[in-house]
N, C-alpha and C positions, 0 to 999 in steps of 0.2 A: 691484286686480289680484290674481289668485290664482296661486300657484306650487305645483307638486307636485314634491317632491324624492324621488327613488328611491334608497333605501339598503338594498339587499338583500345587502350584504357582511358581513364579520365585525364583531366588537364594536369593535375599534380603529378600523377604517375609518369606521364609523358615527359614532363620537364625534368623529373629525376633520372631519366635515361641519358640526359645530355652529357654528363661526365663520362659515361660509358662510350658514347658516340665520339667524344673528343679523344679518348684513349685509342679507339679503333682507328681513327684518322691519323693520329700520331704514330700508330703502329704499322702504317703503310696500306691501310684499307681504304678503298673508295666506298663511302657509306651512302646507301639509300634507305629510306624509311617508308613503311606503310603506316599511315595515320588515317583518322576519320575526320569528317567535316567539323566535328565538335572540338577536337584538340589540335588540329594541324597548325593553327596560327601560332602556337607555342614554338614551332620550329622555324618560322619565317625568319630569314636573314642569317641563319646559322651557317657559318662558312665551313663547318665540318661535314655538312650534308650536301651531297650532289643533287639529289632529287627526292621529293616527297610525293608518294602516291596517295591521293586523297579519295577515299570512298565514303559513302554515306550509309549509316545504319538505318534500317527501315523505320525505326521509331523517330528518327530525326528528319524524315522527309517533310517537305513543305506542303502546305495545303494545296490539294489538287495535283501533287506530283505522284505519278504512278509507281507502284512497286516494280513493274516491268522495266521502266526507265532506269531505276536504281540498279536492278539486276544486270541489265545490259551494260551499264557503265562499269559495273564491277567486273564483268567478263572482259571488257576492254583493258582494264587495269591488269588483270591476270595475264592476258596475252602479252602486254608490254613487259611485265616482270619476267615471264618465262624466256623471252628472247634475249635477256641480258646474260643469262647463265651465271647466276651468283655462285660464289664458292662456298659461302656460309650464310645461314639464316639464324637469327637470334630472336628468341621470344623474350620481350622486355616486360616480364611480369614476375612477381615474387614466387609464384608457383604456376607452372604451365597449365593451360587448359586447351580444350579441343578447338575453340574458336581461333585462338592464336596459332595453334599448330596447323590448321588448315591452310593458312596463308603460307607457312613455311613449306608445306608439302607441295602446294601449287606452284611455288617458285622453282621447284626442281633442284634446289641447292643440295649437293651431296652431303653436306655437313649441317646438322641442326643442333643448336646449343640451347639448353633450357635449364631452369632451376626447378627442383622438385624431388620427390621421392618415388613417384610411380613411373616405371619405365614405359616406353612406347617404341615400337619398331622403327618409327621415323626419326626418333631423337637419337642421334649418334653420340652426343655428349650431354649426359644428364648430370648436372652439377648439384651435389648434395647440399641441403640446407643446414645452417648452423642451428644451435639450440634456440628456441623461441625467445624473442625480446632481447637479443644480444647485438644485433647489427641494424644500422640504418638501411633503408631500401637502396640508397646509392651504393653502399658497400656490398649489398647482396648482388646487385647488378654487376659490380666489378669482379665478382667471383667467376663470371662467365668468360673472362679474358684468359684465365689459366689454360684452358685447352688450346688456346691459340699461341701460347708462349709469350704473351704480353704481360710484362710486369709494370704496373703503374699504380700510383696512389691516386685515389679518387679526388679530383679537383672540384672547383665550385660548379654550380649550375650555370648554364649558358642561355641567356634570354636577351633578345635585342629589341628594344623599343624603337619604333619609327620616329626619327627626329622631327619630321614634318607633322606627324600626328601629335606629338608632345607639344610642339610650338603652337599648333592650332588650338588645342585644348586650353593651354595656358592663356592665350589671348581671348578665347571665347568666354572663359569663366573668370577672368581677372586674377589669375594666380600670380602672386608676387614672390619670386624665388629669393628675394632679400629677407623674407620673414621665415621663421621656423614653420614648417608645414607638416602637419600630422595627418595621416590617413586613417580613417575609421571605416573598416570594412565590416558591414553589419550582417551579411548573409552567411548561412551555414546550412548545408543540406541535411545533416543528421540532427535529430531533435535534441540530443544531449550536448550538442555543440552550439546551440543557439543562445547567445547572451541576450537578456531582455532589453527591449528598447529603452526602458527606464534607466538601465545602467549606462547605455550609450549617452543618453541625455545628461545624466549626472557627470559622466566623465568629460564630455565636451564642455560643460560649464566650468568644471575644475580647471581644465587646460586654458580656457579663454580668460579665466580670472588671473592667470599667472603673468599676463602681459601680451604685447602684440604678437599675433600669430595668425595662421590660417589653418582651418580644419577641413579637409576634403572628405566628404561622405560618399562612400562607395557601396554598391549593393548589386545583387542579381536583379536585372530589370524584369518587369512583367508582373502579372497578377499571381497571387498566392495559389489560386485554384487551377493554374495552367498545368495540365497533366504531364506535359513533356519537359518544360523548364519552369518550375514554380519560381515566382519572383517576389520581391519585397518592395514594390513601388509604394504600396500603402503605408508600410512601416516607415519607410524613408521619409515620406511626406509628414507623418506624425512627429518624427524626430525633429525635422526642420522647424515645424510649427511650434513645438514645445520648447525648443532651445531659444528661438528668436535671437540668434547671434549673427551679427553682420559678418563675422569671420568664418562662419560655417558655409562651405561651398558644396552643394550637392551636384555631383556629376553623374548623370545617367549614362552608363556605358552599355550601349546596345550590342556591341560586338566585343570579342575577345581582344582585338587590336586596340580598341578604345580603353578597355580595362588596363591593359599593359601600359598604354600611354599615360593614363591618369595616375597609375601607381608610380610611374617614373617621376612624376612631379612631387611626390612625397619624400620627406626625410625619414621619419619614423612611421611605423604602421602598427595599428592594433587590429588583430583579426583572430578569429577562431581557426583551428586547423582545417585545411582544405586547399583547393586549387589556388585561391587568391593568396594564401599565405606563402605558397611555394613560388608564385609569381613575384611577390615582394622579395623573397630570398634570391630568386634568379636575377633581380635587378640590383642586388646588393644593399637592400634596405635594412635598417635596424628594426627589430620586430619584438613586440610583446604578443606572444602566442597563447591563446586560451584553449586549453585542452580539457575535453570532457571524457568521452568513452573511447577515444582513439589512443593508440600506443605511442607515447613520446619517443621511445627508443627508435622506432621505425620511421616516424613521420616528423620529427622536430625540424625546424628550419636548418638548412644545410649551409655551413661555412659562412654565416653572417653573424654579427652581434645580435643576440636575442636573449630575452627572458621568457621562460615558459612557465605559465601558471596552470597547475593541474589541480582540479577540484578533487578532494579526497573521496567524494561519493560519485565521481565520474560524471558530474553534471555541472556545466559552466554557469548555470544559474546562481550557484553558490560562491562564485568569485565576485568579491565586492568591487565596486568602482574605485574605491580608495586604494585597493591593492594594485589595480591596474595603473592608476595615477602614479603611485610610488615606483612601480616598475619603469614607467616612462621617464621619471626623473633620474633613475639609475642609468638608463640608457643614454640620456642626454649628457650626463656628467662623466660617465665611464665607458661610453660605447666603443671607444678606440683604445682603451687602456688595459689594465690588468683584468683577469677574470673577476666577475662580480660575486657577491655573497651567495651562498647556496640557498638561503632562506630569507625572505623579506616579509613574511606574513605568518600569522598563526592559524588562519582558517583554510589555507590552501598551500600546497607544496610549490616551491619555485626553484627553477634551475636556470642558471645563467651560463652562457656559452659564447665563445667568439670563433667557433669553427676551427 
């Protein structure tokens, strides 16, 4: 049996499909995936996937690259997909939309499985949604196994760092794995998820004062005014200058593969909700997750030790550096033991979990 999984969404959403893909492979399916040039590296090295079809969205095209070339490449992918004769196609999205569905229709698969409430003639198995804010996205995806008769508990995320890339980064930046290594990931796409640079500076200084360690600074590269991929190069440079700490190691990750490799070097990670947070979870890292206006039930780190700090006004600006520092101490001492206290602060809500 051949399954085609359509993952045309963001990095985090794509990574959260990997337990579903694992369950399909364990259930006897050969799994291929449709992904885009932005998220496809998340699936590299995954042994549960036979092939990834990588297309490019028009707004991701390189300078000078024509829309015609992108369109022709997409037609070539469609031709390759149709000749496989897939038995099922699955829309890997919390609620199906027409852009995902087009790929399923073009595949020619006789059975199309999707989540949602609005029927469509091409969707043969429409899986109803539970009440809002009751299930993680990984659990929602697993609901689509029921029409196939597959009963499986959702396992961990599956992400594979390139060992050569990890070793190269460690050597290039002088990362010493004999020391505690903290990752500070400073970028966030959504405004209410952006922790101020002053808070990262204060947190780095608190951590450095505790004893020998290394702090890896991670961010989305590029200029803030880049319309396609806004970056935080300027903010990262200001943090490095203000901290003036020998233990602070800025690693500019220009590709997704480099971000995965750099994140693999870390022990614990501080990050706002987003794709980088799910990368940390996919690599099994302990996480202090900062949540502003995103839904913790749906998007919390999956099956790793974490403490989630949620601002009561849904703006991470109001999570204090001391609260994050205290959460890091809890993870350091209790990260592999019993569940942690439900609350560790008075100004924000905190949830601890071990997956």
